[in-house]
C-alpha positions as semicolon CSV with decimal commas, in nm:
position;residue;x (nm);y (nm);z (nm)
1;M;-2,156;4,126;2,193
2;T;-2,094;3,771;2,300
3;P;-1,736;3,668;2,219
4;G;-1,738;3,388;1,968
5;V;-1,374;3,272;1,977
6;D;-1,300;3,211;2,342
7;A;-1,040;2,984;2,501
8;A;-1,248;2,670;2,442
9;A;-1,283;2,759;2,075
10;V;-0,913;2,825;2,036
11;T;-0,841;2,489;2,199
12;A;-1,079;2,318;1,953
13;W;-0,906;2,494;1,661
14;L;-0,559;2,382;1,773
15;R;-0,675;2,025;1,836
16;E;-0,838;2,010;1,492
17;F;-0,511;2,140;1,339
18;A;-0,320;1,870;1,525
19;R;-0,567;1,608;1,395
20;L;-0,533;1,730;1,031
21;V;-0,152;1,740;1,056
22;A;-0,148;1,383;1,183
23;E;-0,385;1,276;0,911
24;N;-0,173;1,442;0,643
25;K;0,171;1,374;0,794
26;D;0,278;1,144;0,511
27;L;0,161;1,384;0,245
28;L;0,353;1,673;0,405
29;T;0,666;1,464;0,428
30;E;0,627;1,343;0,069
31;L;0,594;1,701;-0,055
32;D;0,897;1,803;0,149
33;S;1,098;1,507;0,016
34;A;1,080;1,659;-0,331
35;I;1,210;2,008;-0,247
36;G;1,316;2,003;0,119
37;D;1,454;1,782;0,396
38;A;1,169;1,528;0,391
39;D;1,072;1,608;0,752
40;H;0,793;1,867;0,746
41;G;0,515;1,619;0,820
42;I;0,716;1,440;1,088
43;N;0,824;1,768;1,255
44;M;0,478;1,929;1,244
45;D;0,312;1,617;1,380
46;R;0,561;1,599;1,669
47;G;0,505;1,967;1,741
48;M;0,125;1,961;1,731
49;T;0,118;1,642;1,939
50;A;0,321;1,832;2,199
51;V;0,080;2,129;2,173
52;S;-0,218;1,903;2,237
53;A;-0,052;1,767;2,546
54;A;0,039;2,120;2,663
55;L;-0,320;2,236;2,627
56;E;-0,432;1,980;2,882
57;N;-0,280;2,207;3,149
58;E;-0,410;2,536;3,009
59;S;-0,780;2,515;3,094
60;G;-0,942;2,843;3,193
61;K;-0,681;3,053;3,016
62;T;-0,738;3,334;2,765
63;P;-0,701;3,284;2,388
64;A;-0,371;3,475;2,407
65;A;-0,236;3,242;2,674
66;L;-0,323;2,937;2,462
67;L;-0,170;3,088;2,150
68;K;0,145;3,182;2,338
69;R;0,180;2,832;2,483
70;T;0,135;2,690;2,133
71;G;0,404;2,915;1,990
72;M;0,652;2,836;2,265
73;T;0,584;2,466;2,233
74;L;0,636;2,463;1,858
75;V;0,959;2,656;1,886
76;S;1,094;2,399;2,131
77;T;0,973;2,084;1,960
78;V;0,968;2,142;1,584
79;G;1,295;2,120;1,392
80;G;1,402;2,297;1,077
81;A;1,253;2,624;0,969
82;S;0,895;2,529;1,059
83;G;0,943;2,559;1,434
84;P;1,062;2,920;1,438
85;L;0,815;3,024;1,170
86;Y;0,505;2,866;1,314
87;G;0,622;2,957;1,662
88;T;0,663;3,321;1,565
89;A;0,320;3,316;1,402
90;F;0,147;3,196;1,716
91;L;0,341;3,426;1,942
92;R;0,242;3,726;1,726
93;M;-0,118;3,602;1,730
94;A;-0,105;3,591;2,111
95;T;0,015;3,949;2,130
96;A;-0,257;4,062;1,894
97;A;-0,529;3,878;2,100
98;G;-0,432;4,083;2,405
99;D;-0,628;4,028;2,725
100;A;-0,960;3,951;2,555
101;E;-1,165;3,660;2,690
102;G;-1,305;3,610;2,342
103;L;-1,263;3,742;1,988
104;D;-1,525;3,849;1,738
105;G;-1,468;3,796;1,366
106;E;-1,278;4,118;1,304
107;S;-1,060;4,060;1,611
108;F;-0,976;3,708;1,493
109;A;-0,891;3,840;1,149
110;K;-0,645;4,080;1,309
111;V;-0,495;3,793;1,505
112;L;-0,448;3,590;1,190
113;R;-0,297;3,888;1,012
114;A;-0,053;3,936;1,302
115;G;0,055;3,572;1,258
116;L;0,116;3,636;0,891
117;D;0,321;3,947;0,968
118;G;0,528;3,743;1,210
119;V;0,606;3,480;0,946
120;V;0,703;3,743;0,694
121;A;0,928;3,921;0,946
122;R;1,092;3,601;1,062
123;G;1,133;3,430;0,726
124;K;1,192;3,741;0,513
125;A;0,961;3,589;0,256
126;E;0,704;3,752;0,035
127;L;0,440;3,640;-0,212
128;G;0,585;3,434;-0,492
129;D;0,876;3,294;-0,293
130;K;0,709;2,949;-0,272
131;T;0,656;2,939;0,106
132;M;0,376;2,928;0,364
133;V;0,331;3,301;0,295
134;D;0,180;3,219;-0,037
135;A;-0,116;3,042;0,132
136;L;-0,143;3,249;0,446
137;T;-0,155;3,585;0,264
138;P;-0,455;3,507;0,043
139;A;-0,627;3,338;0,338
140;A;-0,591;3,658;0,552
141;D;-0,690;3,878;0,263
142;A;-1,000;3,671;0,188
143;L;-1,105;3,676;0,554
144;D;-1,067;4,051;0,573
145;A;-1,261;4,104;0,247
146;A;-1,544;3,875;0,345
147;L;-1,589;4,038;0,685
148;A;-1,574;4,382;0,526
149;A;-1,850;4,274;0,291
150;G;-2,068;4,182;0,595
151;K;-2,043;3,804;0,558
152;P;-2,100;3,600;0,872
153;F;-1,781;3,473;1,043
154;G;-1,835;3,115;0,930
155;E;-1,869;3,214;0,567
156;A;-1,569;3,442;0,597
157;L;-1,362;3,153;0,728
158;Q;-1,469;2,936;0,436
159;A;-1,354;3,219;0,204
160;A;-1,020;3,212;0,387
161;V;-0,993;2,839;0,321
162;R;-1,054;2,894;-0,049
163;G;-0,792;3,168;-0,046
164;A;-0,539;2,934;0,123
165;E;-0,616;2,648;-0,121
166;Q;-0,571;2,876;-0,423
167;G;-0,245;3,006;-0,279
168;R;-0,126;2,655;-0,210
169;E;-0,195;2,545;-0,566
170;A;-0,024;2,854;-0,702
171;T;0,302;2,740;-0,546
172;I;0,330;2,445;-0,778
173;P;0,476;2,625;-1,083
174;M;0,680;2,865;-0,871
175;I;1,058;2,858;-0,849
176;A;1,149;2,867;-0,480
177;R;1,342;3,173;-0,363
178;K;1,360;3,095;0,009
179;G;1,461;2,804;0,225
180;R;1,599;2,463;0,139
181;A;1,391;2,448;-0,179
182;S;1,569;2,755;-0,319
183;Y;1,888;2,547;-0,356
184;L;1,714;2,351;-0,632
185;G;1,655;2,656;-0,849
186;E;1,431;2,575;-1,149
187;R;1,404;2,215;-1,034
188;S;1,179;2,331;-0,749
189;A;0,909;2,418;-1,005
190;G;0,634;2,162;-1,047
191;H;0,618;2,080;-0,676
192;Q;0,358;2,193;-0,421
193;D;0,509;2,374;-0,125
194;P;0,481;2,180;0,198
195;G;0,463;2,491;0,415
196;A;0,177;2,631;0,212
197;T;0,007;2,297;0,242
198;S;0,027;2,286;0,621
199;V;-0,088;2,648;0,645
200;T;-0,395;2,547;0,444
201;L;-0,462;2,281;0,708
202;L;-0,435;2,547;0,979
203;V;-0,696;2,761;0,807
204;T;-0,916;2,462;0,730
205;A;-0,904;2,370;1,096
206;A;-1,011;2,722;1,194
207;A;-1,313;2,704;0,961
208;A;-1,412;2,369;1,104
209;A;-1,369;2,458;1,470
210;L;-1,463;2,828;1,471
211;G;-1,719;2,852;1,197
212;G;-2,006;2,875;1,438
213;G;-1,847;3,150;1,650
214;G;-1,744;3,506;1,609
215;A;-1,964;3,798;1,512
């Protein structure tokens, strides 16, 4: 089996995520201004800009090495809760990737699931809390289900995007139970969660950059 998601593919994924974050920086900050500290877009853009710069020196590395570098960079450059949460996600992904030079579809799904588990463990959040977990969980579930049904990796990633989008939209009526937004109580309802929104960009970037790889 020829590995589909190798170091070059992971780099492309991370660069596409950085591009989407920059493109949607104002939206993310606007969403966060309603129920948070109004800095999610700014923080994520700073972090992913730093990741893109760090990747310049990581050529020839394994997917795990790139994911680890990403996690460490986000922890050190992103403020608020997003840095530790995204950082933990990528560090857990790196561990799950192991020493592999490339990942097939099922292996990548396990990597994404490990990232989700890391977010849940670090943030103590669950479905319905109005956080990034509400988009990342249905994305991982949809990816697993599509692969189990025998769908090609690219189609499975598109299913993951749809799962993330549905999860993102589902946060709008929710009352936040975690993070800064939880301080607002019922006033947090009616607003789309910024973390769920940026996670959807992460999954969208994976579909765009990795859709032709995997097996």
